[in-house]
C-alpha positions in Angstrom: 113.5 105.8 167.0 110.4 104.3 167.4 108.6 104.8 164.2 108.4 102.9 160.5 110.6 106.7 159.0 111.4 109.6 160.0 111.7 112.5 157.8 114.3 115.6 158.1 113.6 118.3 155.8 117.1 119.8 153.9 116.0 122.7 152.0 119.2 125.4 151.0 119.6 128.7 152.5 117.8 131.3 150.2 115.9 127.8 148.2 112.3 128.1 147.8 109.6 126.8 150.2 108.9 123.6 149.5 106.1 122.5 147.2 103.1 120.2 148.3 104.3 118.6 144.9 107.0 116.0 145.5 109.1 113.4 143.7 110.6 111.0 145.5 113.8 108.6 144.9 114.7 105.7 146.3 118.7 105.2 147.2 121.2 102.5 148.8 124.4 103.7 148.3 124.7 102.1 144.7 126.1 104.0 141.3 122.7 103.1 139.8 120.8 104.7 142.4 122.8 107.3 142.7 122.0 107.9 139.1 118.7 107.6 139.6 118.8 110.2 142.2 120.5 112.7 139.7 117.5 112.2 137.4 114.9 112.7 140.4 116.3 115.7 140.8 116.5 116.9 137.2 112.8 115.4 137.3 111.6 117.8 140.5 113.4 121.2 139.1 111.1 120.9 135.6 107.9 120.2 137.6 109.0 122.9 140.4 108.6 119.9 143.2 110.1 118.9 145.8 112.1 116.0 146.3 112.1 113.8 148.8 115.1 111.2 148.8 113.9 108.2 150.7 116.4 104.9 151.8 114.9 102.1 153.9 117.0 99.9 155.9 114.6 96.5 156.1 114.3 96.3 160.6 112.7 92.5 160.8 109.3 92.0 162.3 108.7 90.2 165.4 106.0 88.7 166.5 104.3 89.7 169.6 101.3 87.6 171.9 98.1 88.5 171.2 98.7 91.4 168.7 100.1 92.3 165.2 103.7 91.9 164.4 105.9 94.7 165.0 108.7 96.2 163.2 112.0 96.7 164.9 113.3 100.0 164.9 116.7 100.9 163.6 119.7 100.7 165.9 122.2 103.7 166.0 124.5 101.7 163.9 122.0 101.1 161.6 120.5 104.7 161.8 123.9 106.3 161.4 124.1 105.0 158.3 121.5 105.6 157.2 121.9 109.4 158.3 125.4 109.4 156.4 124.5 108.1 153.0 121.4 110.4 153.2 123.3 113.5 154.1 125.5 112.5 151.1 122.7 112.5 148.6 121.6 115.7 149.7 125.2 117.2 149.5 125.5 115.4 145.8 122.1 117.1 145.1 122.5 120.8 146.3 126.3 120.7 143.7 123.6 120.3 140.7 120.2 122.1 141.8 121.2 124.6 144.9 117.9 125.5 144.7 115.7 122.8 145.7 114.0 122.0 147.9 114.8 118.8 149.4 113.5 115.8 152.0 115.0 112.8 153.3 113.4 109.9 155.4 114.8 106.8 156.8 112.6 104.3 156.9 112.7 100.8 158.6 110.2 99.2 156.2 111.5 97.1 153.1 112.0 100.0 149.4 109.5 97.9 147.8 106.3 98.9 150.4 108.3 101.9 151.9 108.2 103.2 148.5 104.7 102.3 147.6 103.9 104.2 150.9 105.5 107.2 149.6 103.4 107.2 146.2 100.9 107.8 147.4 101.5 111.2 147.9 104.3 111.8 145.3 103.4 113.0 141.5 106.7 110.5 140.4 108.5 107.8 142.4 111.7 107.1 140.8 114.2 104.1 141.0 117.0 102.6 140.1 116.6 99.1 137.6 117.9 96.8 140.3 116.5 95.6 144.2 117.7 98.4 146.5 119.2 96.9 149.8 120.5 93.6 151.0 119.1 90.6 148.9 117.1 92.2 147.2 120.1 93.6 145.1 120.2 89.8 144.0 116.8 90.0 142.1 116.9 92.2 138.7 114.0 94.7 139.1 112.8 93.0 141.9 111.9 96.5 143.6 111.1 98.0 140.2 108.4 96.0 138.8 106.6 95.6 142.7 106.8 99.5 142.4 106.1 99.8 138.8 103.1 97.1 139.3 101.5 99.0 142.3 102.6 102.3 142.9 99.9 105.1 142.6 101.3 107.5 140.7 103.7 106.8 137.7 106.7 105.6 138.0 110.5 105.8 136.1 113.1 103.1 136.7 116.2 104.6 135.3 118.6 102.7 133.6 121.8 103.3 131.4 123.6 106.5 131.8 124.0 109.6 133.9 121.0 112.1 132.5 121.2 113.7 129.5 122.6 117.0 129.4 120.5 118.1 126.4 116.7 117.5 125.4 116.5 114.0 122.9 113.4 112.1 122.2 110.6 110.8 124.1 109.1 108.0 122.8 105.4 106.2 123.5 104.1 103.4 123.3 100.1 104.2 121.8 98.1 101.4 120.7 94.3 103.4 122.0 93.7 102.4 125.0 93.3 103.8 128.1 96.3 102.2 129.8 98.2 104.1 126.5 96.1 107.2 126.2 97.5 108.0 130.1 101.2 107.2 129.0 100.7 109.7 125.8 99.5 112.0 128.0 102.6 111.9 130.1 105.0 111.5 127.5 104.0 115.1 126.1 104.2 116.4 129.5 107.6 115.8 130.2 108.5 116.6 126.1 107.2 120.0 126.6 109.2 120.3 130.1 112.6 119.6 128.5 112.4 120.1 125.1 112.3 117.0 123.8 111.0 115.5 120.5 107.6 113.1 120.8 107.8 109.9 119.2 104.6 107.4 119.5 105.1 104.6 118.3 101.8 102.3 117.2 103.4 98.4 116.0 101.3 95.5 114.9 101.0 92.3 113.3 99.2 90.8 111.0 96.5 89.8 110.9 95.0 92.0 112.1 91.0 94.0 111.9 90.7 95.8 108.0 88.2 97.6 106.0 87.9 97.1 102.2 90.0 100.0 101.5 93.2 98.5 103.0 92.8 95.4 100.9 94.3 95.0 97.7 93.3 94.2 94.4 95.9 92.1 93.3 94.5 88.2 95.4 93.0 90.8 98.7 96.7 91.1 99.8 97.0 93.6 102.2 98.3 97.1 101.4 100.9 97.9 104.2 101.1 101.4 102.7 96.8 102.2 103.1 97.2 100.5 106.7 100.1 102.5 107.7 98.9 105.9 106.6 95.8 105.6 108.1 97.4 104.3 111.3 99.3 106.9 111.5 96.2 109.0 110.9 94.7 107.7 113.6 97.7 108.2 116.1 98.0 111.4 115.3 94.3 112.2 115.9 95.2 110.8 119.8 98.0 112.8 120.3 96.4 116.0 119.0 93.3 115.1 121.9 95.7 114.3 124.4 97.6 117.9 123.6 97.1 120.2 126.3 98.4 123.6 126.0 101.4 123.3 127.5 102.4 120.8 125.1 100.8 122.6 122.3 104.0 123.3 120.4 106.3 119.5 121.0 107.1 118.1 118.1 105.7 114.9 117.8 106.1 112.1 115.5 104.2 108.8 114.3 105.9 105.3 113.6 103.4 103.0 112.7 106.0 99.5 112.5 105.0 96.1 111.7 106.3 94.4 114.8 105.8 92.8 118.1 105.2 96.4 120.7 107.8 95.3 122.9 110.7 95.1 120.8 109.3 97.8 118.3 109.4 99.9 121.2 112.7 98.7 122.2 114.1 99.2 118.6 112.2 103.2 118.8 113.9 103.9 122.2 117.5 102.6 122.1 118.6 105.9 122.6 115.7 107.8 123.5 116.3 110.3 127.1 112.7 108.5 128.5 111.0 105.5 127.2 107.7 105.6 128.3 104.7 102.8 128.6 101.0 101.9 130.2 101.3 99.6 133.1 97.9 97.5 131.7 97.7 95.1 133.7 95.8 92.1 133.6 93.8 90.1 136.4 90.4 91.3 138.0 92.3 92.9 140.8 93.8 97.0 139.7 97.6 97.2 139.7 98.8 92.9 140.2 100.3 92.9 137.6 101.9 94.7 134.5 101.4 93.7 130.5 103.5 91.5 129.0 104.6 94.6 127.2 105.5 96.6 130.2 107.3 94.3 132.2 109.9 93.3 128.9 110.4 96.9 128.2 111.4 97.2 131.9 113.4 94.5 131.9 115.2 95.2 128.4 115.5 98.8 128.2 118.9 100.4 128.0 117.7 104.1 129.1 115.0 105.1 131.3 111.9 104.1 131.3 108.5 105.5 132.9 105.3 103.2 133.8 102.0 105.0 133.7 98.7 103.8 135.3 95.3 105.6 133.7 
């Protein structure tokens, strides 16, 4: 094997032709990655997309005189272990989704770069909450955070137990920014596909910019009821603007709470089927950093979290 990756189609007999739409999932043979694989297979089936199962073997780079470093190709032993791991993953997937078109890929790269490369042509990337192999597994969220911050498509970090078997709640943070608008559209589409209820959460902390209509006559204190009512109306309008024909019938609810945004989302999404946040990175380079709210939710949520870019 002389290339950085090898792809193999593993469509079952009678399966639909592979779709150009693809959900990519990274696996390493661990229990968290098995759960991520289940979630990704469900997501691909719901979208009518194909599934690509990727395993990165992290082969080292070696220096070449007067040239760029090259990556050592996987040894026969490494390639055999990777092939067996992917074969088991395909067998598991076909048991639960017999009609799903599945591809496998062995990448010689580290998990983060391999998944980022795959994100360029994917509709969605799915990962477990920890590093996907080797020393990376010792760093909580090392791969998940990097891929969430730099991927060119939405990323779902699957935490918690196996996927829910019935529609639940999809919780999304909304603040009116382009990042939250992208997250809201994604959440509405997911709710429509899965028959779930959408819960849009907006958190605020005093002091906040207010108009005269939000001040109570007694002492000019903030009228919380007026603020919540006005904000609920505003968030509802954002939901209506973000709806597509597909999401026209999604049951949407609005929660306006006085709280820190990350804490409010973690509380509202504690038992959700999916928690959706915008990336809202800071700095001069697009995608350089995740925002503090996204990072906090990724690190502390006990349910799958989707990070969506504008």
